[in-house]
PyMOL Python script that loads the backbone (N, CA, C, O; Angstrom):
from pymol import cmd

cmd.read_pdbstr("""\
ATOM      1  N   UNK A   1      87.696  99.313 127.579  1.00  0.00           N
ATOM      2  CA  UNK A   1      88.268  98.971 126.174  1.00  0.00           C
ATOM      3  C   UNK A   1      89.374 100.196 125.841  1.00  0.00           C
ATOM      4  O   UNK A   1      90.473  99.858 125.400  1.00  0.00           O
ATOM      5  N   UNK A   2      89.125 101.391 126.019  1.00  0.00           N
ATOM      6  CA  UNK A   2      90.201 102.443 126.068  1.00  0.00           C
ATOM      7  C   UNK A   2      90.937 102.282 127.157  1.00  0.00           C
ATOM      8  O   UNK A   2      92.156 102.423 127.058  1.00  0.00           O
ATOM      9  N   UNK A   3      90.320 101.941 128.460  1.00  0.00           N
ATOM     10  CA  UNK A   3      91.398 102.205 129.457  1.00  0.00           C
ATOM     11  C   UNK A   3      91.612 103.380 130.028  1.00  0.00           C
ATOM     12  O   UNK A   3      91.094 104.399 129.571  1.00  0.00           O
ATOM     13  N   UNK A   4      92.464 103.392 131.183  1.00  0.00           N
ATOM     14  CA  UNK A   4      92.901 104.623 131.745  1.00  0.00           C
ATOM     15  C   UNK A   4      94.410 104.427 131.677  1.00  0.00           C
ATOM     16  O   UNK A   4      94.890 103.406 131.184  1.00  0.00           O
ATOM     17  N   UNK A   5      95.171 105.434 132.185  1.00  0.00           N
ATOM     18  CA  UNK A   5      96.675 105.646 132.350  1.00  0.00           C
ATOM     19  C   UNK A   5      97.435 105.753 130.972  1.00  0.00           C
ATOM     20  O   UNK A   5      97.318 106.583 130.071  1.00  0.00           O
ATOM     21  N   UNK A   6      98.247 104.655 131.094  1.00  0.00           N
ATOM     22  CA  UNK A   6      99.364 104.810 129.845  1.00  0.00           C
ATOM     23  C   UNK A   6      98.825 104.406 128.188  1.00  0.00           C
ATOM     24  O   UNK A   6      99.422 104.786 127.181  1.00  0.00           O
ATOM     25  N   UNK A   7      97.516 103.521 128.184  1.00  0.00           N
ATOM     26  CA  UNK A   7      97.063 103.195 126.634  1.00  0.00           C
ATOM     27  C   UNK A   7      96.995 104.299 126.123  1.00  0.00           C
ATOM     28  O   UNK A   7      96.695 105.290 126.789  1.00  0.00           O
ATOM     29  N   UNK A   8      97.308 104.356 124.607  1.00  0.00           N
ATOM     30  CA  UNK A   8      97.432 105.851 123.651  1.00  0.00           C
ATOM     31  C   UNK A   8      96.609 104.696 122.808  1.00  0.00           C
ATOM     32  O   UNK A   8      96.498 105.374 121.787  1.00  0.00           O
ATOM     33  N   UNK A   9      96.207 103.943 122.602  1.00  0.00           N
ATOM     34  CA  UNK A   9      95.785 103.270 121.344  1.00  0.00           C
ATOM     35  C   UNK A   9      94.406 102.461 121.548  1.00  0.00           C
ATOM     36  O   UNK A   9      94.272 102.076 122.709  1.00  0.00           O
ATOM     37  N   UNK A  10      93.642 102.212 120.918  1.00  0.00           N
ATOM     38  CA  UNK A  10      92.464 101.322 121.124  1.00  0.00           C
ATOM     39  C   UNK A  10      92.704  99.849 120.934  1.00  0.00           C
ATOM     40  O   UNK A  10      92.900  99.402 119.803  1.00  0.00           O
ATOM     41  N   UNK A  11      92.696  99.053 122.037  1.00  0.00           N
ATOM     42  CA  UNK A  11      92.990  97.745 122.393  1.00  0.00           C
ATOM     43  C   UNK A  11      91.791  96.564 121.633  1.00  0.00           C
ATOM     44  O   UNK A  11      92.002  95.353 121.569  1.00  0.00           O
ATOM     45  N   UNK A  12      90.975  97.015 121.291  1.00  0.00           N
ATOM     46  CA  UNK A  12      90.036  96.069 120.786  1.00  0.00           C
ATOM     47  C   UNK A  12      88.890  96.811 120.167  1.00  0.00           C
ATOM     48  O   UNK A  12      87.933  97.106 120.883  1.00  0.00           O
ATOM     49  N   UNK A  13      88.905  97.172 118.770  1.00  0.00           N
ATOM     50  CA  UNK A  13      88.076  98.041 117.888  1.00  0.00           C
ATOM     51  C   UNK A  13      86.103  97.377 118.307  1.00  0.00           C
ATOM     52  O   UNK A  13      85.679  96.222 118.279  1.00  0.00           O
ATOM     53  N   UNK A  14      85.511  98.416 118.578  1.00  0.00           N
ATOM     54  CA  UNK A  14      84.140  97.832 118.524  1.00  0.00           C
ATOM     55  C   UNK A  14      83.510  97.680 117.356  1.00  0.00           C
ATOM     56  O   UNK A  14      82.672  98.463 116.909  1.00  0.00           O
ATOM     57  N   UNK A  15      84.061  96.238 116.608  1.00  0.00           N
ATOM     58  CA  UNK A  15      83.260  96.252 115.370  1.00  0.00           C
ATOM     59  C   UNK A  15      82.272  94.740 115.255  1.00  0.00           C
ATOM     60  O   UNK A  15      81.904  93.995 114.347  1.00  0.00           O
ATOM     61  N   UNK A  16      82.139  94.806 116.519  1.00  0.00           N
ATOM     62  CA  UNK A  16      81.264  93.525 116.950  1.00  0.00           C
ATOM     63  C   UNK A  16      80.074  93.962 117.103  1.00  0.00           C
ATOM     64  O   UNK A  16      79.873  94.517 118.183  1.00  0.00           O
ATOM     65  N   UNK A  17      78.748  93.868 116.000  1.00  0.00           N
ATOM     66  CA  UNK A  17      77.366  94.511 116.147  1.00  0.00           C
ATOM     67  C   UNK A  17      76.298  93.276 116.040  1.00  0.00           C
ATOM     68  O   UNK A  17      76.520  92.231 115.430  1.00  0.00           O
ATOM     69  N   UNK A  18      75.125  93.585 116.731  1.00  0.00           N
ATOM     70  CA  UNK A  18      74.246  92.662 116.417  1.00  0.00           C
ATOM     71  C   UNK A  18      73.805  93.085 115.175  1.00  0.00           C
ATOM     72  O   UNK A  18      73.449  94.254 115.322  1.00  0.00           O
ATOM     73  N   UNK A  19      73.627  92.697 113.896  1.00  0.00           N
ATOM     74  CA  UNK A  19      73.447  93.057 112.538  1.00  0.00           C
ATOM     75  C   UNK A  19      71.488  93.132 112.891  1.00  0.00           C
ATOM     76  O   UNK A  19      70.841  94.033 112.357  1.00  0.00           O
ATOM     77  N   UNK A  20      71.052  92.487 113.460  1.00  0.00           N
ATOM     78  CA  UNK A  20      69.454  92.824 113.625  1.00  0.00           C
ATOM     79  C   UNK A  20      68.861  93.472 114.308  1.00  0.00           C
ATOM     80  O   UNK A  20      67.642  93.566 114.447  1.00  0.00           O
ATOM     81  N   UNK A  21      69.829  94.069 114.888  1.00  0.00           N
ATOM     82  CA  UNK A  21      69.642  95.816 115.830  1.00  0.00           C
ATOM     83  C   UNK A  21      69.806  96.907 115.187  1.00  0.00           C
ATOM     84  O   UNK A  21      69.127  97.889 115.484  1.00  0.00           O
ATOM     85  N   UNK A  22      70.921  96.959 113.983  1.00  0.00           N
ATOM     86  CA  UNK A  22      70.975  98.003 113.337  1.00  0.00           C
ATOM     87  C   UNK A  22      71.071  97.775 111.627  1.00  0.00           C
ATOM     88  O   UNK A  22      71.908  97.081 111.050  1.00  0.00           O
ATOM     89  N   UNK A  23      70.121  98.456 111.089  1.00  0.00           N
ATOM     90  CA  UNK A  23      69.919  98.281 109.853  1.00  0.00           C
ATOM     91  C   UNK A  23      70.772  98.785 108.948  1.00  0.00           C
ATOM     92  O   UNK A  23      70.597  98.568 107.749  1.00  0.00           O
ATOM     93  N   UNK A  24      72.005  99.666 109.497  1.00  0.00           N
ATOM     94  CA  UNK A  24      72.847  99.687 108.469  1.00  0.00           C
ATOM     95  C   UNK A  24      74.009  98.841 108.545  1.00  0.00           C
ATOM     96  O   UNK A  24      74.771  98.788 107.579  1.00  0.00           O
ATOM     97  N   UNK A  25      74.209  98.229 109.500  1.00  0.00           N
ATOM     98  CA  UNK A  25      75.183  97.338 110.008  1.00  0.00           C
ATOM     99  C   UNK A  25      74.502  95.833 108.967  1.00  0.00           C
ATOM    100  O   UNK A  25      75.232  95.094 108.305  1.00  0.00           O
ATOM    101  N   UNK A  26      73.353  95.729 109.051  1.00  0.00           N
ATOM    102  CA  UNK A  26      72.895  94.487 108.197  1.00  0.00           C
ATOM    103  C   UNK A  26      72.966  94.800 106.672  1.00  0.00           C
ATOM    104  O   UNK A  26      73.136  93.880 105.873  1.00  0.00           O
ATOM    105  N   UNK A  27      72.832  96.158 106.242  1.00  0.00           N
ATOM    106  CA  UNK A  27      73.012  96.288 104.806  1.00  0.00           C
ATOM    107  C   UNK A  27      74.536  96.242 104.470  1.00  0.00           C
ATOM    108  O   UNK A  27      74.924  95.846 103.371  1.00  0.00           O
ATOM    109  N   UNK A  28      75.151  96.546 105.180  1.00  0.00           N
ATOM    110  CA  UNK A  28      77.185  96.296 105.010  1.00  0.00           C
ATOM    111  C   UNK A  28      77.273  94.634 104.980  1.00  0.00           C
ATOM    112  O   UNK A  28      77.987  93.927 104.268  1.00  0.00           O
ATOM    113  N   UNK A  29      76.459  94.314 105.830  1.00  0.00           N
ATOM    114  CA  UNK A  29      76.723  92.950 105.657  1.00  0.00           C
ATOM    115  C   UNK A  29      75.971  92.294 104.110  1.00  0.00           C
ATOM    116  O   UNK A  29      76.461  91.514 103.293  1.00  0.00           O
ATOM    117  N   UNK A  30      74.970  92.792 104.122  1.00  0.00           N
ATOM    118  CA  UNK A  30      74.757  92.240 102.528  1.00  0.00           C
ATOM    119  C   UNK A  30      75.695  92.325 101.538  1.00  0.00           C
ATOM    120  O   UNK A  30      76.085  91.445 100.770  1.00  0.00           O
ATOM    121  N   UNK A  31      76.139  93.905 101.669  1.00  0.00           N
ATOM    122  CA  UNK A  31      76.842  94.420 100.855  1.00  0.00           C
ATOM    123  C   UNK A  31      78.191  93.589 100.387  1.00  0.00           C
ATOM    124  O   UNK A  31      78.607  93.269  99.274  1.00  0.00           O
ATOM    125  N   UNK A  32      78.622  93.410 101.539  1.00  0.00           N
ATOM    126  CA  UNK A  32      80.133  92.628 101.535  1.00  0.00           C
ATOM    127  C   UNK A  32      79.625  91.219 101.098  1.00  0.00           C
ATOM    128  O   UNK A  32      80.337  90.878 100.154  1.00  0.00           O
ATOM    129  N   UNK A  33      78.948  90.509 101.302  1.00  0.00           N
ATOM    130  CA  UNK A  33      78.298  89.453 101.102  1.00  0.00           C
ATOM    131  C   UNK A  33      78.452  89.056  99.540  1.00  0.00           C
ATOM    132  O   UNK A  33      79.049  88.142  98.971  1.00  0.00           O
ATOM    133  N   UNK A  34      77.564  90.265  99.038  1.00  0.00           N
ATOM    134  CA  UNK A  34      77.229  90.123  97.554  1.00  0.00           C
ATOM    135  C   UNK A  34      78.271  90.439  96.846  1.00  0.00           C
ATOM    136  O   UNK A  34      78.363  89.899  95.743  1.00  0.00           O
ATOM    137  N   UNK A  35      79.384  91.434  97.294  1.00  0.00           N
ATOM    138  CA  UNK A  35      80.546  91.961  96.903  1.00  0.00           C
ATOM    139  C   UNK A  35      81.807  90.698  96.638  1.00  0.00           C
ATOM    140  O   UNK A  35      82.655  90.555  95.757  1.00  0.00           O
ATOM    141  N   UNK A  36      81.471  89.961  97.778  1.00  0.00           N
ATOM    142  CA  UNK A  36      82.384  88.938  97.758  1.00  0.00           C
ATOM    143  C   UNK A  36      82.154  87.626  97.001  1.00  0.00           C
ATOM    144  O   UNK A  36      83.016  86.773  96.790  1.00  0.00           O
ATOM    145  N   UNK A  37      80.698  87.579  96.572  1.00  0.00           N
ATOM    146  CA  UNK A  37      80.536  86.395  95.801  1.00  0.00           C
ATOM    147  C   UNK A  37      80.392  86.965  94.548  1.00  0.00           C
ATOM    148  O   UNK A  37      80.007  86.041  93.831  1.00  0.00           O
ATOM    149  N   UNK A  38      80.488  87.996  93.869  1.00  0.00           N
ATOM    150  CA  UNK A  38      80.752  88.690  92.675  1.00  0.00           C
ATOM    151  C   UNK A  38      82.360  88.557  92.253  1.00  0.00           C
ATOM    152  O   UNK A  38      82.868  88.347  91.152  1.00  0.00           O
ATOM    153  N   UNK A  39      82.927  88.750  93.492  1.00  0.00           N
ATOM    154  CA  UNK A  39      84.228  88.569  93.397  1.00  0.00           C
ATOM    155  C   UNK A  39      84.835  87.616  93.210  1.00  0.00           C
ATOM    156  O   UNK A  39      85.798  87.535  92.447  1.00  0.00           O
ATOM    157  N   UNK A  40      84.334  86.656  93.936  1.00  0.00           N
ATOM    158  CA  UNK A  40      84.916  85.081  93.561  1.00  0.00           C
ATOM    159  C   UNK A  40      84.526  84.621  92.659  1.00  0.00           C
ATOM    160  O   UNK A  40      85.393  83.933  92.121  1.00  0.00           O
ATOM    161  N   UNK A  41      83.258  84.624  91.957  1.00  0.00           N
ATOM    162  CA  UNK A  41      83.202  84.201  90.216  1.00  0.00           C
ATOM    163  C   UNK A  41      83.691  84.945  89.517  1.00  0.00           C
ATOM    164  O   UNK A  41      83.897  84.454  88.408  1.00  0.00           O
ATOM    165  N   UNK A  42      84.094  86.267  89.654  1.00  0.00           N
ATOM    166  CA  UNK A  42      84.815  87.167  88.436  1.00  0.00           C
ATOM    167  C   UNK A  42      86.444  86.327  88.768  1.00  0.00           C
ATOM    168  O   UNK A  42      87.295  86.220  87.884  1.00  0.00           O
ATOM    169  N   UNK A  43      86.587  85.935  89.816  1.00  0.00           N
ATOM    170  CA  UNK A  43      88.052  85.799  89.881  1.00  0.00           C
ATOM    171  C   UNK A  43      88.415  84.225  88.860  1.00  0.00           C
ATOM    172  O   UNK A  43      89.278  84.107  87.990  1.00  0.00           O
ATOM    173  N   UNK A  44      87.344  83.087  89.389  1.00  0.00           N
ATOM    174  CA  UNK A  44      87.580  81.977  89.402  1.00  0.00           C
ATOM    175  C   UNK A  44      86.097  81.381  88.963  1.00  0.00           C
ATOM    176  O   UNK A  44      85.631  80.578  89.772  1.00  0.00           O
ATOM    177  N   UNK A  45      85.250  81.679  87.731  1.00  0.00           N
ATOM    178  CA  UNK A  45      84.133  80.958  87.600  1.00  0.00           C
ATOM    179  C   UNK A  45      83.791  80.021  87.760  1.00  0.00           C
ATOM    180  O   UNK A  45      82.797  79.659  88.390  1.00  0.00           O
ATOM    181  N   UNK A  46      84.972  79.108  86.915  1.00  0.00           N
ATOM    182  CA  UNK A  46      84.866  77.626  87.179  1.00  0.00           C
ATOM    183  C   UNK A  46      84.765  76.920  88.717  1.00  0.00           C
ATOM    184  O   UNK A  46      84.195  75.862  88.985  1.00  0.00           O
ATOM    185  N   UNK A  47      85.330  77.624  89.445  1.00  0.00           N
ATOM    186  CA  UNK A  47      85.430  77.458  90.928  1.00  0.00           C
ATOM    187  C   UNK A  47      83.869  77.473  91.833  1.00  0.00           C
ATOM    188  O   UNK A  47      83.460  76.757  92.747  1.00  0.00           O
ATOM    189  N   UNK A  48      83.243  78.661  91.086  1.00  0.00           N
ATOM    190  CA  UNK A  48      81.894  79.219  92.160  1.00  0.00           C
ATOM    191  C   UNK A  48      80.925  79.314  90.892  1.00  0.00           C
ATOM    192  O   UNK A  48      80.796  80.429  90.386  1.00  0.00           O
ATOM    193  N   UNK A  49      80.365  78.437  90.443  1.00  0.00           N
ATOM    194  CA  UNK A  49      79.182  78.401  89.324  1.00  0.00           C
ATOM    195  C   UNK A  49      77.851  78.757  90.243  1.00  0.00           C
ATOM    196  O   UNK A  49      76.907  79.428  89.827  1.00  0.00           O
ATOM    197  N   UNK A  50      77.919  78.364  91.153  1.00  0.00           N
ATOM    198  CA  UNK A  50      76.484  78.895  91.939  1.00  0.00           C
ATOM    199  C   UNK A  50      76.519  80.375  92.214  1.00  0.00           C
ATOM    200  O   UNK A  50      75.575  80.903  92.802  1.00  0.00           O
ATOM    201  N   UNK A  51      77.639  81.120  91.785  1.00  0.00           N
ATOM    202  CA  UNK A  51      77.389  82.417  92.317  1.00  0.00           C
ATOM    203  C   UNK A  51      77.196  83.237  90.696  1.00  0.00           C
ATOM    204  O   UNK A  51      77.378  84.410  90.369  1.00  0.00           O
ATOM    205  N   UNK A  52      76.806  82.176  90.010  1.00  0.00           N
ATOM    206  CA  UNK A  52      76.711  82.921  88.476  1.00  0.00           C
ATOM    207  C   UNK A  52      75.046  83.894  88.811  1.00  0.00           C
ATOM    208  O   UNK A  52      74.926  84.856  88.051  1.00  0.00           O
ATOM    209  N   UNK A  53      74.207  83.759  89.531  1.00  0.00           N
ATOM    210  CA  UNK A  53      73.072  84.421  89.657  1.00  0.00           C
ATOM    211  C   UNK A  53      73.352  85.601  90.325  1.00  0.00           C
ATOM    212  O   UNK A  53      72.517  86.506  90.344  1.00  0.00           O
ATOM    213  N   UNK A  54      74.292  85.689  90.807  1.00  0.00           N
ATOM    214  CA  UNK A  54      74.357  87.304  91.575  1.00  0.00           C
ATOM    215  C   UNK A  54      75.151  88.123  90.313  1.00  0.00           C
ATOM    216  O   UNK A  54      74.975  89.308  90.028  1.00  0.00           O
ATOM    217  N   UNK A  55      75.928  87.323  89.741  1.00  0.00           N
ATOM    218  CA  UNK A  55      76.335  88.245  88.443  1.00  0.00           C
ATOM    219  C   UNK A  55      75.529  88.565  87.591  1.00  0.00           C
ATOM    220  O   UNK A  55      75.813  89.563  86.929  1.00  0.00           O
ATOM    221  N   UNK A  56      74.098  87.763  87.264  1.00  0.00           N
ATOM    222  CA  UNK A  56      73.276  87.891  86.324  1.00  0.00           C
ATOM    223  C   UNK A  56      72.354  89.015  86.900  1.00  0.00           C
ATOM    224  O   UNK A  56      71.615  89.635  86.134  1.00  0.00           O
ATOM    225  N   UNK A  57      72.384  89.272  88.166  1.00  0.00           N
ATOM    226  CA  UNK A  57      71.127  90.244  88.457  1.00  0.00           C
ATOM    227  C   UNK A  57      71.764  91.468  89.393  1.00  0.00           C
ATOM    228  O   UNK A  57      71.126  92.501  89.596  1.00  0.00           O
ATOM    229  N   UNK A  58      72.969  91.257  89.890  1.00  0.00           N
ATOM    230  CA  UNK A  58      73.606  92.509  90.381  1.00  0.00           C
ATOM    231  C   UNK A  58      75.015  92.862  89.481  1.00  0.00           C
ATOM    232  O   UNK A  58      75.523  93.966  89.680  1.00  0.00           O
ATOM    233  N   UNK A  59      75.444  92.244  88.819  1.00  0.00           N
ATOM    234  CA  UNK A  59      77.162  92.469  88.320  1.00  0.00           C
ATOM    235  C   UNK A  59      77.043  93.857  87.479  1.00  0.00           C
ATOM    236  O   UNK A  59      77.807  94.822  87.509  1.00  0.00           O
ATOM    237  N   UNK A  60      75.875  93.670  86.733  1.00  0.00           N
ATOM    238  CA  UNK A  60      75.983  95.340  85.835  1.00  0.00           C
ATOM    239  C   UNK A  60      75.553  96.752  86.543  1.00  0.00           C
ATOM    240  O   UNK A  60      75.910  97.905  86.302  1.00  0.00           O
ATOM    241  N   UNK A  61      74.700  96.244  87.455  1.00  0.00           N
ATOM    242  CA  UNK A  61      74.542  97.372  88.690  1.00  0.00           C
ATOM    243  C   UNK A  61      75.513  97.832  89.458  1.00  0.00           C
ATOM    244  O   UNK A  61      75.677  99.034  89.666  1.00  0.00           O
ATOM    245  N   UNK A  62      76.254  96.890  89.956  1.00  0.00           N
ATOM    246  CA  UNK A  62      77.788  97.122  90.791  1.00  0.00           C
ATOM    247  C   UNK A  62      78.767  97.743  89.753  1.00  0.00           C
ATOM    248  O   UNK A  62      79.417  98.774  89.926  1.00  0.00           O
ATOM    249  N   UNK A  63      78.768  97.074  88.821  1.00  0.00           N
ATOM    250  CA  UNK A  63      79.986  97.772  87.655  1.00  0.00           C
ATOM    251  C   UNK A  63      79.263  99.303  87.229  1.00  0.00           C
ATOM    252  O   UNK A  63      80.042 100.243  87.072  1.00  0.00           O
ATOM    253  N   UNK A  64      78.088  99.494  87.082  1.00  0.00           N
ATOM    254  CA  UNK A  64      77.637 100.860  86.984  1.00  0.00           C
ATOM    255  C   UNK A  64      77.999 101.602  87.765  1.00  0.00           C
ATOM    256  O   UNK A  64      78.491 102.631  87.301  1.00  0.00           O
ATOM    257  N   UNK A  65      77.947 101.479  89.205  1.00  0.00           N
ATOM    258  CA  UNK A  65      77.625 102.504  90.436  1.00  0.00           C
ATOM    259  C   UNK A  65      79.409 102.632  90.853  1.00  0.00           C
ATOM    260  O   UNK A  65      79.868 103.752  91.076  1.00  0.00           O
ATOM    261  N   UNK A  66      80.251 101.479  90.922  1.00  0.00           N
ATOM    262  CA  UNK A  66      81.771 101.647  91.290  1.00  0.00           C
ATOM    263  C   UNK A  66      81.986 102.820  90.452  1.00  0.00           C
ATOM    264  O   UNK A  66      81.679 103.235  89.335  1.00  0.00           O
ATOM    265  N   UNK A  67      82.806 103.254  91.723  1.00  0.00           N
ATOM    266  CA  UNK A  67      83.799 104.539  91.118  1.00  0.00           C
ATOM    267  C   UNK A  67      85.424 104.250  90.949  1.00  0.00           C
ATOM    268  O   UNK A  67      86.059 104.551  89.938  1.00  0.00           O
ATOM    269  N   UNK A  68      85.913 103.685  91.990  1.00  0.00           N
ATOM    270  CA  UNK A  68      87.150 103.237  92.145  1.00  0.00           C
ATOM    271  C   UNK A  68      87.239 101.396  92.899  1.00  0.00           C
ATOM    272  O   UNK A  68      86.913 100.999  94.018  1.00  0.00           O
ATOM    273  N   UNK A  69      87.512 101.042  92.335  1.00  0.00           N
ATOM    274  CA  UNK A  69      87.716  99.677  93.110  1.00  0.00           C
ATOM    275  C   UNK A  69      88.788  98.525  92.498  1.00  0.00           C
ATOM    276  O   UNK A  69      89.067  98.651  91.306  1.00  0.00           O
ATOM    277  N   UNK A  70      89.289  97.618  93.102  1.00  0.00           N
ATOM    278  CA  UNK A  70      90.038  96.944  92.525  1.00  0.00           C
ATOM    279  C   UNK A  70      89.427  95.354  92.439  1.00  0.00           C
ATOM    280  O   UNK A  70      90.056  94.295  92.443  1.00  0.00           O
ATOM    281  N   UNK A  71      88.146  95.565  92.369  1.00  0.00           N
ATOM    282  CA  UNK A  71      87.444  94.207  91.949  1.00  0.00           C
ATOM    283  C   UNK A  71      86.456  94.776  90.407  1.00  0.00           C
ATOM    284  O   UNK A  71      85.478  95.521  90.347  1.00  0.00           O
ATOM    285  N   UNK A  72      87.183  94.085  89.357  1.00  0.00           N
ATOM    286  CA  UNK A  72      86.830  94.298  88.106  1.00  0.00           C
ATOM    287  C   UNK A  72      85.754  93.141  87.787  1.00  0.00           C
ATOM    288  O   UNK A  72      85.746  92.126  88.483  1.00  0.00           O
ATOM    289  N   UNK A  73      84.951  93.289  86.848  1.00  0.00           N
ATOM    290  CA  UNK A  73      84.379  92.238  86.431  1.00  0.00           C
ATOM    291  C   UNK A  73      84.307  91.772  84.674  1.00  0.00           C
ATOM    292  O   UNK A  73      83.735  90.737  84.333  1.00  0.00           O
TER     293      UNK A  73
END
""", "prot")
cmd.dss("prot")
cmd.show_as("cartoon", "prot")
cmd.util.cbc("prot")
cmd.orient("prot")
């Protein structure tokens, strides 16, 4: 991956992990999926009506803890 010789940068970042083995990666996957669904609903609620349940249960919680974000509800 890093190799020897003339390479001075990472060729392939090690971001492919098996989330069933690492709880922190699994939590990050879940949070990313939740934020993605919330953002999709906030952007176009008519296009994503099935994501309203995520807004109902997690929208206020996310808004309360976010410090700085480009996603706004």
